[in-house]
N, C-alpha and C positions, 0 to 999 in steps of 0.2 A: 617427435616433438618433445622438447624439454618442458618441465613444469616448475613453477616457483612455489615454495612453501611459504605461506603468509606468516608473519611474525606475531600478530596479535590474535589470541584466542580468548573469546569472551563467552564463557559458558554460563549464561544467565538463564537459569531454568525457573525463573520466578514469575511466570505469567499468571498473575492472580486474578481471579474473577470474584470480586467482592462487591456485591451490590445489596445493601440491606436497607429495607424500607420500614421504618418504625413509626407506628401511629400510637400516640398516647392522648387519650381524652380524659380530661379531669372533670369530675363532677363538681359543679359549683353549688353554692348554698341557695342561690336564687334561680328560679325557673327561667326567668328572662335571660340570664347570663348563659344558661345551658343552651337555650334556643339560638342565641347569637353565635356561640362557639360551634354549634352544630352546623349552622348555615355556612360559617367560614370554612369549616372542615370540608363540607361538600364542595365548596368553591375551589379549595386548594386541590382536592382530588380531581375535580373536573379539569383544572388547569394542567395537572400532571398528565392526565390521560390525553389531553389535547396535544401537549408537547410530544409525548411518546408517539402519537399517531402521525404527527407532522414529520418527526425524524424517521420513523420506520417507513412512512410513505415515500419519503425522499429516497430511500434506499431500495425501493421496490418498483421503481419506474421500469416498465417493460422496455427491453432493448429496442423494440421496433418503434417506440415513441420518443426515443432520444433524438434531439435535434442536432447536437453538435458532437462530432467525433474528432479526435486528433487526426491530423493528416497522416496518411500512411498506415493507419491501424489495420491489423490483420485479425480475422475471425472476430471482429467487433470489439475485442477486449485487449489485444496485445500490441505492444509497440516494438517493432523489429529493429534491430541494430546490427549493421554490417561492419566491415573492416575499418571504415573511417569514423565510426562512433556516431554516425548521424541516424536519427530516428527515421523510420520509413525505408531503410535500406536493408539488403540481405546479402549473404555470401552464397552465390549460386553453387548448388551441388553439395553444400556443407550440411552437416547435421543441424537440427534445430534444438536449442535449449530454451524451454519455456520456464520462467520463474515467476510465481505469484508472490508478491511482496506487499507488506504493509510497512510504511516508513516508520511506524512506531514500534514495530515488532522487534524485540531484542534478539530473537532467533534469526531474523532476517539480517540483522547487523552481524551476527556471528557467521552466517552464511557468507556475507560479503567479505568479512575479514579472512575467512578460511579459503575462499575460492575466487575472490574478485580478481586477483592478479593472474591466476590461471585462465579465467574466462577471457580477460582482456587480451592476453597473449594469443590464445587460440582464435579469438574473434579478429584481431588485427592481422593475423596470418591467413585469414580466410577459411579457417578450419571449423568454424561454428557460427551460426547466426543466433544471437541472443534475442529473445522476445520477452520483454518486461511487461508483466500484467499488474499494474498498481491497483490494490484493493483497499477497502476501508473497513476492516473487521474489528479494529481496536479503537474506534471513536470513544467507546466507554472508558478507555484508559487514559484519557487526556483531560480529565476534570472539566468537561463541558465545552472545550474549545474546538472539538471536531478536528483534531490535528490530522488524523489519518485521511480524512476527506480533503482537507486543505493541502496536505503534502502531495497526495495523489493527483489532485487537480493541478497543482503547480507543475508536476511532472508532465501531465498531458499538455499544459500550456507551453512548456518549453519544447516538447516534441512537435507541437504545431507551429509555434512562432519562431523558434530558434533551434531547428532540428539538429544542426551541426554540433551543438553543445549538449545534446541529450545525455550521451554516455558519461561525460564529465559531471553533469549535474546529478545524475543518478548516483554516481559514486560519492560525490560530495555530500549528498543528503545523508548517506550512512556514516560518512566521516564526521558529520555534525549531529548525529542522531541523539535525540533527547532520551532521558530515562522514561520507562513506562510508568504510568500513573502520575505524570506531571502534565502541566498545560502544553508541553511541547514548545516548538519554536513559534514565535509570532510570525505574521505575514511579512513584516519588515525583515525579520531574520531569515526567513526562507528566501526572500528576494535578494538579500545580501549573499547567501550561499550561491544563488544563481549567478549573480554578477561575478563572484569569485571563480565560478566555473566557466566564465567567458560569455555568459548570456548578456546581450546588449542591455543597457540601462532602461531603454524604453520598453523592452519586453519584460524585464524584471519589475517595472512599475505596475504592470498588470497583475502581478502577484500581490504587491503591496496594497493596491486599491480594491482588491477583491474580485476583479474581472475574471481571473483564472477560475475561481470557484463558480461564479455566475455562469461562465461559459461551459465548463466541463464537470462541475459537481454532479450534475444529473447523470452524465456518462459514468462517472466513478461509482455512483450508487447502483446503476444498472449492471455494470461489469461485476461488481461485488455480488449482487444478487444472482447473476448468471453463473458465476463460479461456485457460489454456495449451494446451488441446486444441481450442479453437474456431478453425477455419481462417480464419474471417473476421477474427480478431483477431491472428493470428500471422503472422510472416514466417519462412520456412524452418523452420517448426515451433517457433519461439520467440516467446514473448510479451515485448515490451519495454514499458517505461513511460516517459512517458505514452503510452497509446494513446487517441486522440481520435476520436469519431464524432459527426457531426451528422445527426440523423434516420437513424441506422444506417449512414451512409456515412463511411468513414475520411477524416480530414482531417490532412494532414501539414504544412500551411503555418503552423502556430502560432508558429514562431520569428520570423516577421515581425510587428512590433508593429502591432496593428490588424487583421491579416488574419483572425484567428479571428472577431472581432466582425463584420467585414464579411461573412464567410461565413454566420454565423448569421442575419444580417438579409437575406441573399439578394443581397448586392452583388457577390459573386464565386462561382464554382463551388466546390462542396465536395469535388471529387475531388482526389486527390493529384497 
């Protein structure tokens, strides 16, 4: 099997985790003003705590309580893709390539740039089944827009409602990937990406109006929680993306052009 070397290499190693909470209380000259400021401060703190609990609670829904799963999902969290690029299909007898991705993750974009063409070639030839696991570990890096959840929900929506266009949509989302620590794409823009990937307009409309998130946002949160608590996927208790497995074995050599394709075809060991 021949492999293609991708042309674009984006080594963006700047995944910064910067969340600083500063509290400044000024003493007023009048006791009454101090009381008012104190009450307001407590109210703000209570609101922040409530928001945090709502967000974290949304990402901790037990998988067994999730109501809506994308059609064809495997092992609760994965969207399989066979030779024709349709979600819910597999290549019989071929190795399985599981990839855990966050559509905001710059390293996932790098992974796609380096390996996307090779994966597509192998998949289309029936030599590998790609299983995409969309997760939302980088909501914090989208300035409050929850881009990771919205993008992953859109992927689930396409897999469920327009499965034949899933592979093209998945690739297009990385081709249109926003910078980390920006608001990301709007729902209208994600829907536009979907239509450009061949998704019917009526299906794309479900991304625009928020139905995709309403339907599959809970699944995205539960899948993210499940992956983040799976010791076989985490390092020091943390899930990072992309996490890549070949037939269940983690593979960390994807940064070398051609290495992933060689590992899939059995030309090199799959261990890290």
